[in-house]
C-alpha positions in Angstrom: 25.2 7.5 10.9 21.6 6.2 11.0 21.9 4.9 14.5 23.8 8.0 15.8 21.0 10.3 14.5 18.5 8.3 16.4 20.5 8.2 19.6 21.1 11.9 19.5 17.4 12.6 19.0 18.2 14.7 15.9 15.8 12.6 13.8 13.6 9.5 13.9 15.7 8.4 10.9 12.8 6.4 9.5 13.3 5.9 5.8 9.7 5.1 5.2 8.5 8.6 6.2 11.3 10.4 4.5 13.3 11.2 7.6 16.4 9.5 6.4 17.5 9.7 2.7 20.8 9.8 0.9 22.3 11.0 -2.4 24.9 9.2 -4.5 27.3 10.4 -7.3 28.4 8.1 -10.1 30.6 8.6 -13.2 32.2 6.2 -15.6 35.4 6.5 -17.7 36.9 4.1 -20.3 39.5 1.7 -19.1 42.9 3.4 -19.3 41.6 7.0 -19.2 43.0 9.0 -16.4 40.4 11.8 -16.5 37.2 11.2 -14.5 34.0 11.0 -16.4 31.0 13.4 -16.1 29.1 12.6 -12.9 25.4 12.4 -12.3 23.9 12.8 -8.8 21.0 10.6 -7.8 18.9 12.2 -5.1 16.7 11.2 -2.1 17.0 7.5 -2.0 15.4 6.0 1.1 17.0 2.6 1.6 20.2 0.7 0.9 18.3 -1.4 -1.6 17.3 1.7 -3.5 21.0 2.9 -3.5 22.1 -0.5 -4.9 19.5 -0.6 -7.6 19.8 3.0 -8.6 23.6 2.9 -8.9 23.5 -0.3 -10.9 20.8 1.2 -13.3 22.8 4.4 -13.6 26.0 2.6 -14.3 24.3 0.7 -17.2 22.7 3.9 -18.5 25.9 5.8 -18.6 27.7 2.8 -20.2 25.1 2.8 -23.0 25.6 6.5 -23.5 29.4 6.2 -23.7 29.2 3.1 -26.0 27.1 5.2 -28.3 29.8 7.8 -28.4 27.5 10.4 -26.8 28.2 12.7 -23.9 27.0 12.1 -20.4 25.2 15.2 -19.1 26.1 16.5 -15.7 22.7 16.5 -14.0 20.6 15.7 -10.9 18.5 12.5 -11.3 15.8 10.9 -9.3 15.1 7.3 -8.6 11.7 5.7 -9.4 10.8 2.8 -7.1 7.9 1.9 -9.3 9.8 1.7 -12.6 13.3 0.9 -11.2 14.9 3.6 -13.3 16.7 6.9 -12.8 15.2 10.0 -14.4 16.4 13.5 -15.2 15.3 16.2 -12.7 17.5 19.2 -13.7 20.9 20.0 -15.2 23.7 20.4 -12.8 25.1 23.9 -12.4 28.8 24.7 -12.0 29.9 26.2 -8.7 29.9 29.8 -10.0 26.2 29.4 -11.1 25.2 29.1 -7.5 26.3 32.7 -6.9 27.9 32.2 -3.5 28.8 35.5 -1.7 29.9 36.4 1.8 27.3 37.4 4.4 28.6 40.5 6.1 26.2 40.4 9.0 27.3 37.0 10.3 30.1 37.2 12.8 33.0 34.7 12.8 32.2 31.5 14.7 34.9 30.6 17.2 34.8 27.0 18.4 37.1 26.7 21.5 38.0 23.5 23.4 35.8 24.5 26.3 32.7 24.6 24.1 33.7 21.3 22.5 33.9 19.6 26.0 30.6 21.2 27.1 28.9 19.7 24.1 30.7 16.3 24.5 29.4 16.1 28.1 25.8 16.6 27.0 25.9 13.9 24.3 23.7 10.9 25.3 24.8 7.3 25.2 25.8 6.4 21.6 25.4 3.0 19.9 29.0 1.8 20.5 28.7 2.5 24.3 25.3 0.9 24.4 26.6 -2.2 22.5 29.3 -2.6 25.1 26.7 -2.2 27.9 24.4 -4.9 26.7 27.3 -7.3 26.4 28.8 -6.5 29.8 25.6 -6.2 31.8 23.4 -8.9 30.3 26.0 -11.3 28.9 24.6 -11.1 25.3 26.6 -12.3 22.4 28.0 -9.4 20.3 25.8 -10.5 17.4 22.6 -10.0 19.4 23.8 -6.8 21.0 24.8 -5.3 17.6 21.4 -6.0 16.1 19.5 -4.6 19.1 21.5 -1.4 19.2 21.2 -0.7 15.5 17.9 0.9 16.5 17.6 3.1 19.6 13.9 2.1 19.8 14.8 -1.6 19.8 17.5 -1.2 22.4 15.1 0.8 24.6 12.4 -1.9 24.2 15.0 -4.6 25.1 16.2 -2.8 28.2 12.6 -2.1 29.3 11.9 -5.8 29.0 14.9 -7.2 30.8 14.6 -4.4 33.4 11.5 -6.1 34.8 13.8 -8.5 36.6 17.0 -7.9 38.6 20.1 -8.8 36.6 21.5 -10.8 39.5 18.4 -13.1 39.7 18.9 -16.8 39.0 18.9 -17.6 35.3 19.2 -13.8 34.7 21.5 -14.3 31.7 19.2 -17.0 30.2 16.3 -14.6 30.6 18.3 -11.8 28.9 19.1 -14.1 26.0 15.5 -15.3 25.8 14.2 -11.7 25.5 16.8 -11.1 22.7 15.7 -14.2 20.9 12.0 -13.3 20.9 12.6 -9.6 19.9 15.0 -10.4 17.1 13.0 -13.4 16.0 9.3 -13.7 16.1 8.5 -10.2 17.2 10.6 -8.6 14.5 9.0 -10.9 11.9 5.5 -9.7 12.9 6.6 -6.1 12.8 8.2 -6.5 9.4 5.0 -8.0 8.0 3.2 -4.8 9.0 6.1 -2.6 8.0 6.1 -1.3 11.6 8.8 -0.2 14.0 9.2 -1.7 17.5 8.0 1.5 19.2 4.7 0.8 17.5 4.5 -2.8 18.8 1.1 -3.9 20.2 3.0 -6.3 22.4 4.3 -4.4 25.4 7.6 -5.3 27.2 5.4 -6.5 30.2 3.4 -8.8 27.9 6.6 -10.2 26.3 7.9 -11.1 29.8 4.6 -12.7 30.5 4.9 -14.9 27.4 8.5 -15.9 28.3 7.3 -16.8 31.9 4.6 -19.0 30.4 7.2 -21.0 28.5 9.6 -21.2 31.5 6.9 -22.5 33.8 5.9 -25.1 31.2 2.4 -23.7 30.8 2.9 -23.6 27.0 5.5 -25.0 24.6 7.7 -22.7 22.6 5.7 -23.7 19.5 2.4 -22.7 21.1 4.0 -19.5 22.5 4.6 -18.4 18.9 0.9 -18.7 18.2 0.1 -16.9 21.4 2.5 -14.1 20.4 0.8 -13.7 17.0 -2.6 -13.4 18.8 -1.3 -10.9 21.3 0.3 -8.9 18.5 -3.1 -8.9 16.7 -5.2 -8.0 19.8 -2.7 -6.3 22.1 -4.0 -8.6 24.8 -2.3 -10.4 27.7 -0.6 -13.7 26.7 -1.7 -15.4 29.9 -5.3 -14.4 29.3 -5.1 -15.7 25.7 -3.8 -19.0 26.9 -6.6 -19.3 29.4 -9.4 -18.3 27.1 -8.2 -20.4 24.1 -7.2 -23.5 26.2 -3.6 -23.4 25.0 -2.2 -24.9 28.2 0.5 -27.5 27.5 -0.5 -31.1 27.8 1.8 -32.9 30.2 -0.4 -35.8 31.2 1.3 -39.0 30.1 -1.9 -40.9 29.4 -3.2 -38.1 27.1 0.1 -37.9 25.2 0.2 -41.7 24.9 -3.1 -41.7 23.1 -1.7 -39.2 20.6 1.5 -41.3 20.2 -0.5 -44.5 19.4 -2.6 -42.5 16.9 0.6 -41.2 15.2 2.2 -44.6 15.0 -1.0 -46.2 13.5 -1.3 -43.5 10.9 2.3 -43.7 9.8 3.3 -47.4 9.4 6.0 -46.5 6.9 7.8 -44.3 9.4 7.5 -47.0 12.0 9.0 -49.5 9.6 11.8 -47.1 8.7 12.7 -46.7 12.4 12.7 -50.5 13.0 14.9 -50.8 9.9 17.5 -48.5 11.5 16.4 -45.1 10.3 16.4 -43.3 13.6 15.4 -39.9 12.1 12.0 -41.4 11.5 11.4 -40.9 15.2 11.6 -37.1 14.7 9.0 -37.3 12.0 6.7 -39.2 14.4 7.3 -36.7 17.2 6.2 -34.0 14.7 3.1 -35.9 13.9 2.2 -36.2 17.6 2.7 -32.4 18.0 0.4 -31.9 15.0 -2.3 -34.2 16.5 -2.1 -32.3 19.8 -2.1 -28.9 18.0 1.3 -28.1 19.4 0.1 -28.4 23.0 1.9 -31.6 24.1 5.1 -31.2 26.1 7.9 -31.8 23.5 10.2 -33.6 25.9 7.4 -35.9 27.0 6.4 -36.6 23.4 9.9 -37.5 22.5 10.3 -39.8 25.5 7.0 -41.6 24.8 7.6 -42.0 21.0 11.0 -43.6 21.6 9.5 -45.8 24.3 6.7 -46.9 22.0 9.0 -47.6 19.1 11.4 -49.5 21.3 8.6 -52.0 22.1 8.1 -52.7 18.4 11.7 -53.6 17.7 
C-alpha cells in the first residue's frame, strides 16, 4: 500500500511528515470464551515500530483490566512515542450515534467496465512491474530490485544513475549491480543518519557514477571511495574534485607500498611469528595494518601480494 500510493502520486507517503499513518483495533477475550471482547482503536501511528509497540502495550493494558475483573471501555486511544504508552482520546460511539442519513442531492454512481478500463490504462507503472523491469533489464538479483522498488524515489534515483550508460555496454550488468550496492549500502546509511529520503540526497546520480568510475579505474580503493562519498554527501561536491584536492589517489607504486609493508611487519612481530607458525590468517591482519599506514590509499591487491611475498621470505 505504501509503495502503491507513492507510485500513483496520491501521496508522498512519508511517515515522518504525517503523510502515511495507520490505525489498529485490538480486543482480548478469556481463553475458551466465544464472544469477542470490547475493542479499542489506536489512531494515527506513523511506523511499523509504533504499531508493534502500541499493540503490545495495549494488549498488556487490557489484560490488566480484565484480570482486575473490570470492563474494557470501547474508545479511541492515541499512542505516545515519548512515553511508549497508549492514552484515551474519546469514548467510541455506536454506529447509530454517528447519525448517518442518505444525501438526496447525490446521484447514483454507476461504474461501468469502460470507465474501469479507461482508468486502468492511465495507471502509471506500479511496484510489481518495476520490480520485474529492474530484474529483466539490469540483471539485478530479486533482493536488490525489491529493496529499490519499495520506494518510488529510490527506484527513480537508481534508474537515473544506471541510465547514464547504455545497458548493452561492456560490464553493464556489473555497473548496474555496483550502483545498487552503493545506493542500498553506504548512501542509504548516510541518508538514514540524517533521517533523509533519497530525493533529498546531496549526492546526485551523476556524482555517484563519477565515484564508481574512480573505483573502476583504480584511482581510489573501495575503502577510500567510502570516505570520498561521505565528503561528497557533506559538501555536495564532485568526487573527482575531492580526490584531487585531498590527494586521495590510490598508491599503486610497489616501492612505496613496500615501505609500508616493512613498517607493518616491524611493528607487529607477534603477527609475523603467528604466520610463520602456520596461522595464515595473520597475513590478513598485516594487510589491514598496511592499509592503515597508507590511510586506505594503497591498492589492496598489491598490498596483499607484497605482504605474502615479504612473509614468505621470513619462513
